[in-house]
C-alpha positions as CSV (number, residue, x, y, z in Angstrom):
1,M,-244.9,-7.7,4.4
2,N,-247.9,-9.9,5.0
3,N,-247.7,-13.4,6.2
4,E,-247.8,-15.0,2.8
5,S,-244.7,-13.4,1.5
6,L,-243.1,-13.9,5.0
7,A,-244.0,-17.4,4.9
8,V,-242.4,-17.5,1.1
9,L,-239.1,-15.5,2.2
10,V,-239.4,-18.6,5.4
11,L,-239.9,-21.3,3.2
12,T,-237.4,-20.3,0.0
13,N,-234.8,-19.4,3.3
14,R,-231.8,-17.7,1.1
15,L,-231.8,-15.2,3.9
16,V,-230.9,-16.9,7.2
17,T,-228.6,-19.5,8.0
18,T,-229.6,-22.4,9.0
19,S,-229.6,-26.3,8.9
20,A,-233.0,-27.5,7.5
21,K,-233.2,-27.5,3.5
22,S,-235.2,-24.9,2.1
23,F,-238.0,-25.1,-0.7
24,S,-237.0,-23.8,-4.3
25,S,-239.5,-21.8,-6.1
26,R,-241.2,-24.9,-7.8
27,E,-241.6,-26.7,-4.9
28,I,-243.2,-23.6,-3.0
29,W,-245.5,-23.9,-6.3
30,Q,-246.4,-27.6,-6.1
31,L,-246.9,-26.7,-2.1
32,R,-249.3,-24.4,-2.2
33,E,-251.9,-27.1,-4.2
34,R,-252.4,-27.7,-0.3
35,L,-252.1,-24.8,1.3
36,P,-254.1,-22.2,-0.3
37,D,-252.7,-19.6,2.6
38,L,-249.4,-20.1,2.9
39,A,-249.4,-17.8,6.1
40,V,-250.9,-21.6,7.7
41,I,-247.6,-23.0,8.9
42,F,-246.8,-20.1,11.2
43,E,-249.8,-21.8,13.3
44,S,-249.4,-25.8,12.3
45,S,-247.1,-28.2,13.7
46,A,-245.7,-30.8,11.3
47,E,-248.1,-32.9,12.6
48,D,-251.5,-30.6,11.9
49,L,-250.0,-30.1,8.2
50,S,-249.5,-33.7,7.4
51,K,-253.1,-34.6,8.9
52,H,-255.2,-31.5,7.7
53,F,-253.2,-30.7,4.3
54,G,-251.9,-34.0,3.2
55,L,-248.0,-33.1,3.1
56,R,-245.6,-36.1,3.4
57,P,-244.5,-35.8,6.6
58,A,-240.3,-35.4,5.3
59,D,-241.7,-31.6,4.3
60,S,-243.6,-31.3,6.8
61,A,-240.8,-31.9,9.0
62,R,-238.8,-29.7,7.3
63,I,-241.4,-26.9,7.3
64,A,-241.4,-26.7,11.0
65,Q,-237.8,-26.9,11.3
66,L,-238.1,-23.2,9.0
67,T,-240.3,-21.9,10.6
68,E,-238.3,-21.5,13.7
69,N,-236.3,-18.8,11.3
70,A,-239.6,-16.5,11.0
71,T,-237.6,-13.4,13.3
72,A,-234.6,-13.9,11.9
73,T,-235.6,-13.6,8.4
74,T,-238.0,-10.6,9.5
75,F,-234.9,-9.1,10.5
76,A,-232.6,-9.7,7.2
77,I,-235.3,-8.0,5.4
78,E,-235.6,-5.1,7.3
79,Q,-231.5,-5.5,6.8
80,L,-232.1,-5.1,3.8
81,E,-234.8,-2.7,2.9
82,E,-232.6,-0.2,5.1
83,S,-229.9,-0.6,2.9
84,G,-232.3,0.3,0.0
85,I,-232.7,-3.1,-1.5
86,K,-236.4,-4.5,-1.3
87,V,-237.7,-8.3,-1.2
88,L,-240.2,-8.8,-3.1
89,T,-242.4,-11.9,-3.3
90,V,-245.3,-13.5,-5.9
91,F,-247.8,-11.8,-3.0
92,D,-246.6,-8.5,-3.2
93,D,-248.0,-5.6,-5.3
94,L,-245.0,-4.6,-6.9
95,F,-244.1,-8.0,-8.0
96,P,-243.5,-8.0,-11.7
97,S,-246.4,-9.5,-12.5
98,C,-245.6,-10.6,-15.8
99,F,-242.9,-13.2,-14.7
100,V,-245.7,-15.3,-13.4
101,E,-247.8,-14.3,-16.4
102,R,-245.2,-15.7,-18.9
103,L,-242.9,-18.2,-16.5
104,G,-245.3,-19.6,-14.6
105,S,-244.2,-22.0,-12.4
106,R,-240.7,-21.4,-13.8
107,S,-240.5,-18.4,-12.3
108,S,-238.7,-17.6,-8.9
109,V,-241.4,-16.7,-5.6
110,F,-239.2,-13.7,-5.2
111,V,-236.8,-11.4,-6.1
112,L,-234.1,-8.9,-5.0
113,A,-234.6,-5.3,-6.3
114,A,-232.8,-2.2,-6.1
115,G,-233.4,1.5,-7.8
116,D,-236.5,2.7,-10.0
117,L,-238.8,-0.2,-9.1
118,G,-241.5,1.9,-11.7
119,L,-239.0,0.8,-14.3
120,L,-240.6,-3.3,-13.8
121,T,-244.2,-2.0,-15.3
122,G,-243.1,0.1,-18.0
123,T,-242.6,-0.8,-22.1
124,S,-238.9,-3.0,-21.8
125,R,-236.7,-4.2,-25.1
126,G,-234.6,-7.6,-24.1
127,I,-231.1,-7.2,-25.7
128,V,-229.0,-9.8,-25.2
129,G,-225.9,-11.8,-26.6
130,S,-222.5,-12.8,-26.8
131,R,-219.7,-11.9,-24.2
132,N,-217.3,-11.9,-27.1
133,A,-219.3,-10.7,-29.9
134,N,-217.4,-9.0,-32.9
135,A,-217.5,-5.3,-33.9
136,D,-221.0,-5.3,-36.1
137,A,-222.9,-7.3,-33.5
138,I,-221.5,-4.5,-31.1
139,E,-222.7,-1.9,-32.9
140,V,-226.4,-3.2,-33.8
141,A,-226.4,-4.0,-29.8
142,N,-226.3,0.4,-29.3
143,L,-228.3,1.0,-32.5
144,A,-231.1,-0.8,-30.5
145,G,-230.3,0.6,-27.3
146,H,-230.4,3.8,-29.1
147,A,-233.7,3.0,-30.3
148,A,-235.7,1.7,-28.3
149,I,-235.1,5.0,-25.9
150,S,-235.7,7.1,-28.7
151,R,-239.7,5.1,-28.7
152,G,-239.9,5.9,-24.5
153,E,-239.1,2.4,-23.6
154,H,-236.9,0.8,-21.4
155,V,-233.7,-1.3,-22.2
156,V,-233.4,-4.5,-20.3
157,S,-230.5,-6.9,-19.9
158,G,-228.0,-8.9,-18.5
159,L,-225.6,-6.9,-17.6
160,A,-222.7,-8.9,-19.1
161,K,-219.6,-8.3,-20.6
162,G,-220.5,-7.7,-24.9
163,I,-223.5,-7.4,-26.3
164,D,-225.8,-7.0,-22.9
165,R,-223.4,-4.2,-21.8
166,A,-223.5,-2.3,-24.8
167,G,-227.3,-2.3,-25.5
168,M,-227.7,-0.9,-22.1
169,T,-225.0,1.6,-22.1
170,A,-226.3,3.0,-25.8
171,A,-229.5,3.3,-23.6
172,I,-227.7,5.3,-21.1
173,E,-226.0,7.5,-23.4
174,S,-229.2,8.1,-24.4
175,G,-230.8,9.6,-21.5
176,G,-232.8,6.4,-21.0
177,K,-233.3,4.3,-18.1
178,V,-232.5,0.6,-17.8
179,I,-233.4,-2.9,-16.0
180,G,-230.2,-5.1,-15.1
181,I,-231.1,-9.0,-14.4
182,S,-228.3,-9.9,-12.4
183,S,-227.0,-13.7,-11.7
184,E,-225.7,-13.0,-9.4
185,G,-226.6,-11.5,-5.1
186,I,-227.7,-8.3,-5.6
187,R,-225.1,-7.3,-2.8
188,R,-222.7,-7.9,-5.4
189,T,-223.5,-6.6,-8.1
190,I,-224.4,-3.4,-5.9
191,R,-220.6,-2.8,-5.0
192,G,-219.8,-1.8,-8.7
193,A,-219.8,2.1,-8.7
194,E,-221.7,2.0,-11.7
195,V,-224.6,0.3,-11.3
196,R,-224.5,1.5,-7.5
197,N,-224.3,5.0,-9.4
198,L,-226.8,4.2,-11.6
199,I,-229.3,3.5,-8.9
200,H,-228.7,6.3,-7.5
201,E,-229.8,8.7,-10.1
202,G,-232.7,6.4,-10.7
203,R,-231.7,5.4,-14.0
204,M,-231.6,2.0,-13.4
205,C,-233.7,-1.0,-12.1
206,L,-231.7,-3.8,-10.4
207,V,-232.9,-6.9,-9.7
208,S,-232.3,-10.6,-9.2
209,P,-233.8,-13.8,-8.4
210,F,-231.5,-15.1,-6.3
211,G,-230.4,-14.3,-2.6
212,P,-228.5,-11.6,-1.7
213,D,-225.3,-13.1,-1.4
214,A,-225.1,-15.4,-4.1
215,R,-221.8,-16.1,-6.2
216,F,-222.1,-16.2,-10.2
217,T,-222.8,-20.0,-11.1
218,V,-223.2,-20.7,-14.9
219,G,-226.4,-22.3,-13.7
220,N,-227.5,-18.7,-12.4
221,A,-226.3,-17.1,-15.3
222,M,-229.0,-19.5,-17.5
223,G,-231.5,-19.1,-14.8
224,R,-231.5,-15.5,-14.7
225,N,-232.7,-15.3,-18.9
226,R,-235.8,-16.5,-18.9
227,F,-236.8,-13.3,-16.7
228,I,-235.1,-10.9,-19.4
229,Y,-237.6,-12.5,-21.8
230,A,-240.2,-12.3,-19.7
231,L,-240.1,-8.5,-18.9
232,S,-239.3,-7.3,-21.9
233,A,-242.4,-6.8,-24.9
234,S,-239.7,-8.7,-27.1
235,T,-235.9,-9.5,-26.7
236,L,-233.5,-9.3,-29.6
237,V,-231.0,-11.8,-29.9
238,V,-228.1,-10.0,-31.4
239,A,-225.3,-12.6,-31.6
240,S,-225.4,-16.3,-30.3
241,D,-222.9,-18.9,-30.3
242,D,-224.4,-21.8,-32.2
243,R,-225.9,-24.2,-29.8
244,K,-224.1,-23.5,-26.9
245,G,-223.3,-21.1,-24.0
246,G,-225.7,-19.0,-22.4
247,T,-227.4,-16.6,-25.0
248,W,-228.5,-19.9,-27.3
249,A,-229.6,-21.4,-24.0
250,G,-232.1,-18.5,-23.1
251,A,-233.5,-18.1,-25.8
252,E,-234.1,-22.1,-26.6
253,E,-235.8,-22.0,-23.5
254,A,-237.8,-18.7,-24.3
255,L,-239.1,-20.5,-27.9
256,K,-239.9,-24.2,-26.5
257,W,-242.0,-22.5,-23.4
258,R,-243.2,-19.0,-25.1
259,F,-241.5,-17.2,-22.8
260,G,-242.0,-13.9,-24.8
261,Q,-240.9,-12.3,-28.4
262,V,-237.5,-13.9,-29.5
263,D,-236.3,-11.5,-32.5
264,V,-232.9,-12.5,-34.1
265,W,-230.7,-10.5,-35.7
266,T,-229.3,-12.0,-39.0
267,G,-227.8,-8.8,-40.9
268,H,-224.8,-8.1,-42.4
269,G,-222.8,-9.5,-39.0
270,A,-225.0,-12.3,-37.2
271,T,-223.6,-15.7,-36.1
272,N,-224.3,-19.4,-37.3
273,G,-226.4,-19.4,-34.1
274,N,-228.3,-16.7,-35.2
275,H,-229.6,-18.1,-37.8
276,E,-230.2,-21.8,-36.3
277,L,-232.6,-19.6,-33.7
278,V,-234.4,-18.3,-36.2
279,A,-235.5,-21.6,-37.4
280,L,-236.4,-23.1,-34.1
281,G,-238.9,-20.2,-34.7
282,A,-237.5,-16.9,-33.6
283,S,-238.2,-13.9,-36.1
284,A,-235.7,-12.6,-38.5
285,V,-234.4,-9.1,-38.4
286,S,-232.2,-8.2,-40.7
287,D,-233.3,-4.3,-41.5
288,R,-231.3,-2.1,-39.0
289,D,-234.6,0.6,-39.9
290,Y,-236.4,-1.8,-38.0
291,F,-235.2,-0.7,-34.4
292,W,-236.8,2.5,-35.4
293,K,-240.3,2.1,-36.4
294,Q,-243.3,3.4,-34.5
295,D,-244.9,0.6,-34.7
296,F,-242.8,-1.7,-33.6
297,D,-245.2,-4.6,-32.1
298,A,-245.1,-3.8,-28.2
299,S,-247.6,-6.5,-27.7
300,P,-245.7,-10.5,-26.8
301,S,-246.0,-13.1,-29.3
302,G,-245.5,-15.9,-26.6
303,V,-248.2,-17.1,-24.6
304,N,-248.0,-20.2,-22.0
305,H,-250.3,-23.1,-22.7
306,D,-248.8,-25.4,-20.5
307,P,-251.7,-25.6,-17.9
308,E,-249.2,-26.6,-14.8
309,Q,-248.2,-22.7,-15.0
310,L,-251.1,-21.0,-15.4
311,N,-253.6,-20.2,-12.2
312,L,-250.8,-20.3,-9.7
313,L,-252.1,-17.7,-7.8
314,D,-256.3,-18.2,-7.8
């Protein structure tokens, strides 16, 4: 691990216990505007950081406190990797570049991953939707999952009950591979026997943008949605509540910030929320044959034009 990667993990501090207040990913992006090489924190005092880089004294003091945990953080990284969990930061070659390219400063600066990391660079299709979907919607998710695998693609989703699991299960049953974006710490998710077996078989890559032992929260569930859109050539919203719930919030955010292509099922069994998402700019999909077309658009229409989110690693 290079020193900039270690600096990211020390500053965000999701791996060790300390009284110092950790930095958020957004704060790291802002900090890097003043510290082009974050590794400088390991050789600078709080006074140096304020004097030579113009940091606020409070931030300099936080950094100085957090750097005291560098050795403990290194040991924590080693323990995770010995258990098969890879720690990746934006400065690592294996970190999905699409997260920064599409999410910009809304991307996490690190992720934890287990399984076949090669899946993160392949062509993936997102399948998302409500936990309490009707039978028609479940059938559409199954169809979309089978079709993606038939085109040589992977399925990416959020591991939640209902639509997410239906699409992922269909992909697995078709002999394909899946990417699961967890809404909790990766050590918690990996406890499930099914997930663990799929990882060991090389059929799943599990990714979490949270600390290894983070508990599920509604906020985490909302936050992980953007990573599904960022990884996918397109994401199909199969069933969404109308202006409420995680599926709606994730799709609305993706449309607002153009995180990626958002398709919405509007055929038989479609919910009112689906039609409202189309009104916001999502692409309507009503023909089930659409999923099987070989010329299915593989290029994302979502392009980030927010100046705040561009050239973050330059």
